[in-house]
C-alpha positions as CSV (number, residue, x, y, z in Angstrom):
1,M,-9.8,-16.7,-6.6
2,I,-8.9,-14.9,-3.2
3,E,-11.9,-13.2,-1.6
4,I,-11.2,-9.9,0.2
5,L,-13.9,-9.2,2.8
6,V,-14.9,-5.4,2.9
7,Y,-16.1,-4.1,6.2
8,N,-17.5,-0.5,7.0
9,Q,-16.6,0.2,10.6
10,T,-16.6,3.9,10.3
11,T,-19.1,6.5,11.7
12,V,-18.5,8.9,8.8
13,L,-19.4,6.6,5.9
14,T,-22.7,4.7,5.2
15,D,-22.6,1.2,4.0
16,A,-23.9,2.6,0.6
17,Q,-20.9,5.0,0.3
18,V,-18.4,2.2,1.0
19,Q,-20.2,-0.1,-1.5
20,A,-20.2,2.7,-4.1
21,V,-16.4,2.6,-4.5
22,I,-16.0,-1.2,-4.6
23,P,-16.6,-1.4,-8.3
24,A,-13.9,1.0,-9.1
25,L,-11.5,-0.7,-6.8
26,Q,-12.4,-4.1,-8.4
27,T,-11.8,-2.6,-11.8
28,Q,-8.4,-1.3,-10.7
29,L,-7.4,-4.8,-9.6
30,D,-8.8,-6.7,-12.6
31,R,-7.8,-4.2,-15.3
32,D,-4.7,-2.4,-14.1
33,L,-2.9,-3.9,-11.0
34,C,-3.1,-7.6,-11.4
35,P,-2.1,-7.9,-15.2
36,A,0.7,-5.4,-14.6
37,W,2.1,-7.4,-11.7
38,S,1.2,-10.9,-13.0
39,L,-1.0,-11.5,-10.0
40,G,-4.0,-13.9,-9.6
41,Q,-7.6,-13.0,-9.2
42,Y,-9.1,-11.2,-6.3
43,K,-12.8,-10.6,-5.4
44,L,-14.1,-7.8,-3.1
45,L,-17.1,-8.7,-1.2
46,F,-18.9,-6.4,1.0
47,V,-20.0,-8.0,4.3
48,P,-22.3,-6.7,7.0
49,K,-21.1,-5.9,10.5
50,G,-20.8,-8.9,12.8
51,Q,-19.9,-11.4,10.0
52,A,-16.6,-12.8,11.1
53,A,-13.9,-13.6,8.6
54,Q,-12.7,-17.2,8.4
55,K,-9.1,-18.4,8.2
56,G,-7.9,-18.0,4.7
57,Q,-10.0,-14.9,4.0
58,W,-8.4,-11.5,3.5
59,Q,-9.9,-8.5,5.2
60,F,-10.3,-4.8,4.1
61,L,-11.4,-2.6,7.0
62,F,-12.8,1.0,6.7
63,L,-12.3,2.7,10.0
64,D,-12.5,6.3,11.3
65,N,-8.9,6.0,12.5
66,T,-6.1,3.3,12.3
67,S,-4.4,2.2,15.3
68,D,-1.1,3.7,14.0
69,A,-1.0,7.5,14.5
70,S,1.6,7.8,11.8
71,A,-0.4,6.2,9.0
72,L,-3.6,7.0,7.2
73,G,-3.8,3.4,6.3
74,Y,-1.7,0.2,6.5
75,H,-1.7,-3.5,5.8
76,D,-0.7,-6.2,8.1
77,Q,-1.5,-9.9,8.9
78,T,-4.2,-11.4,11.2
79,S,-3.4,-13.9,13.9
80,F,-4.2,-16.5,11.2
81,G,-1.5,-15.1,9.0
82,D,-4.0,-13.7,6.5
83,P,-3.6,-10.3,4.9
84,I,-5.6,-7.4,6.3
85,A,-5.7,-3.7,5.5
86,Y,-6.9,-0.8,7.6
87,I,-8.2,2.4,6.1
88,G,-8.4,5.6,8.2
89,V,-11.2,7.4,6.6
90,Q,-11.7,10.3,9.1
91,E,-7.9,10.5,9.5
92,T,-7.6,10.9,5.7
93,I,-10.3,13.5,5.7
94,N,-8.6,15.4,8.4
95,D,-5.3,15.3,6.4
96,H,-7.2,16.9,3.5
97,G,-6.8,13.6,1.6
98,T,-9.2,11.5,-0.5
99,W,-10.2,8.4,1.4
100,S,-10.7,6.3,-1.8
101,V,-7.1,7.0,-2.8
102,T,-6.0,5.6,0.7
103,A,-8.2,2.7,0.2
104,S,-6.8,2.0,-3.3
105,H,-3.2,2.4,-2.0
106,E,-3.5,-0.2,0.7
107,L,-5.5,-2.6,-1.5
108,C,-2.9,-2.6,-4.1
109,E,0.0,-2.9,-1.7
110,M,-1.8,-5.7,0.1
111,C,-2.1,-7.6,-3.2
112,V,1.4,-7.1,-4.4
113,N,3.1,-7.8,-0.9
114,P,0.5,-9.8,1.0
115,N,3.0,-11.5,3.4
116,L,4.9,-8.3,4.1
117,N,8.2,-9.8,3.4
118,D,8.9,-9.1,-0.3
119,S,11.8,-6.7,-1.0
120,E,14.1,-5.8,-3.9
121,Y,17.9,-5.0,-3.8
122,N,18.5,-1.4,-5.0
123,D,22.1,-1.6,-6.3
124,R,22.2,2.2,-7.0
125,Q,21.9,3.0,-3.3
126,N,23.2,-0.4,-1.9
127,R,20.0,-0.9,0.0
128,I,17.0,-3.1,0.3
129,D,13.7,-1.4,-0.7
130,I,10.4,-2.8,0.5
131,R,8.2,-3.8,-2.4
132,E,5.4,-1.4,-1.6
133,C,4.0,-0.4,-5.0
134,C,2.2,2.9,-4.0
135,D,4.5,4.7,-1.7
136,A,6.8,6.2,-4.3
137,V,3.8,7.7,-6.3
138,E,1.2,8.0,-3.4
139,S,0.2,11.8,-3.7
140,D,-3.5,12.1,-4.3
141,S,-2.7,14.4,-7.3
142,L,-1.0,11.5,-9.1
143,G,-4.0,9.2,-8.9
144,Y,-6.5,8.7,-11.6
145,A,-10.3,8.2,-11.8
146,I,-12.3,5.0,-12.4
147,N,-16.0,5.7,-13.0
148,G,-15.7,8.9,-10.9
149,V,-13.7,7.3,-8.1
150,Q,-10.3,8.5,-7.5
151,V,-7.7,5.7,-7.0
152,S,-3.9,5.6,-6.4
153,D,-1.2,5.4,-9.0
154,F,1.2,2.5,-8.4
155,V,4.7,1.6,-9.6
156,L,5.3,-1.3,-12.0
157,P,7.8,-4.1,-11.5
158,G,10.5,-2.3,-13.5
159,W,10.7,0.4,-10.9
160,F,12.6,-2.0,-8.7
161,N,15.1,-2.9,-11.5
162,A,18.1,-0.7,-12.2
163,D,18.7,-2.5,-15.5
164,V,15.2,-2.0,-16.9
165,A,15.1,-0.8,-20.5
166,P,14.4,3.0,-20.9
167,T,11.2,2.2,-22.9
168,V,9.6,0.1,-20.0
169,P,6.9,2.1,-18.1
170,L,7.7,2.5,-14.4
171,S,4.4,3.6,-13.0
172,F,0.8,3.0,-14.2
173,G,0.2,6.8,-14.6
174,G,3.7,7.5,-16.0
175,H,4.7,9.7,-13.1
176,V,8.4,8.4,-12.7
177,S,10.8,8.0,-15.4
178,Q,13.8,6.0,-13.9
179,P,13.9,3.1,-11.4
180,F,13.8,4.0,-7.7
181,E,12.6,7.6,-8.5
182,L,10.2,9.2,-6.0
183,A,7.5,11.4,-7.4
184,P,6.5,14.5,-5.5
185,G,5.0,13.5,-2.3
186,G,6.4,10.0,-2.5
187,Y,8.6,8.0,-0.2
188,I,10.1,4.5,0.3
189,S,11.2,2.3,3.2
190,F,14.6,0.7,3.0
191,I,17.5,-0.9,4.9
192,D,20.9,0.6,4.2
193,L,23.1,-2.3,3.7
194,A,26.2,-0.2,4.7
195,K,24.6,0.3,8.1
196,P,22.0,-2.4,8.6
197,S,22.0,-1.9,12.3
198,A,20.2,1.5,11.8
199,G,17.1,-0.6,10.9
200,W,14.3,0.5,8.7
201,Q,14.5,4.0,7.4
202,Q,12.5,6.2,5.0
203,V,13.5,8.6,2.3
204,F,11.0,11.2,1.1
205,A,10.7,13.1,-2.2
206,D,10.2,16.2,-0.3
207,A,10.4,17.5,3.2
208,A,6.7,17.9,3.8
209,S,5.7,16.6,7.1
210,K,2.4,14.7,7.0
211,K,0.9,11.4,7.6
212,R,1.1,9.1,4.6
213,P,-0.7,5.9,3.7
214,G,1.8,3.3,4.5
215,T,2.7,0.5,6.8
216,S,2.3,0.0,10.5
217,R,5.2,-0.4,12.9
218,G,4.0,-4.0,13.4
219,A,4.1,-4.5,9.6
220,I,7.7,-3.2,9.5
221,R,8.7,-5.5,12.3
222,A,7.2,-8.4,10.3
223,R,9.4,-7.5,7.5
224,M,12.4,-7.4,9.7
225,S,11.9,-10.9,10.8
226,A,11.4,-12.0,7.2
227,L,14.6,-10.4,6.2
228,G,16.6,-12.3,8.8
229,G,16.5,-9.7,11.6
230,M,18.8,-7.2,9.9
231,A,16.6,-4.3,11.3
232,R,15.9,-3.8,14.9
233,K,13.9,-0.7,15.0
234,S,11.4,1.4,13.0
235,T,12.2,5.1,12.3
236,R,8.6,6.1,11.6
């Protein structure tokens, strides 16, 4: 059992408001994400301000704004090497988004790719796609409700497999029908193996210019290192 400490460091949400979404997020992990991705067990624990996390404990921080102006939320690693996620609540509200979806997005992605180094070979485009499970289907409109709390859709393992059988579902909400497909509002980060020196790039399902829940520049640099330094810069 991995404990994920939940902190409310916002000025726009009360502790009660943050605590109110935790049961829905826990249900999404226990009922939906972890079985679909063959993950272990995670336990969300709300903790009061001032209680420091210990080495080995994951963290989930609700903030007004993240430190990355290009992301409504992102996940990274602490100095101990433990996973940590940052949720920009005010940023999401300013972007006309639903902050519980941003929270769900980053929680799911932190659990699926906690070390920021998992990727999959996309033989259709000859590239390496980062194993971020919510980016391709991240639009708020594609999410679903758990006990009245809106959460993010997420892709399933088959989304990263070009040879997956046609009958295998590719996202929990059924919003994509083939591997590597981007639903409206979605995107994915990748390295083009024909031009690896170009570094990390992103492809979007549409041309809309908006902040997106995603990963920080720091997280992308961590992935570069994990993949042998093929990439040298971020294109965020």
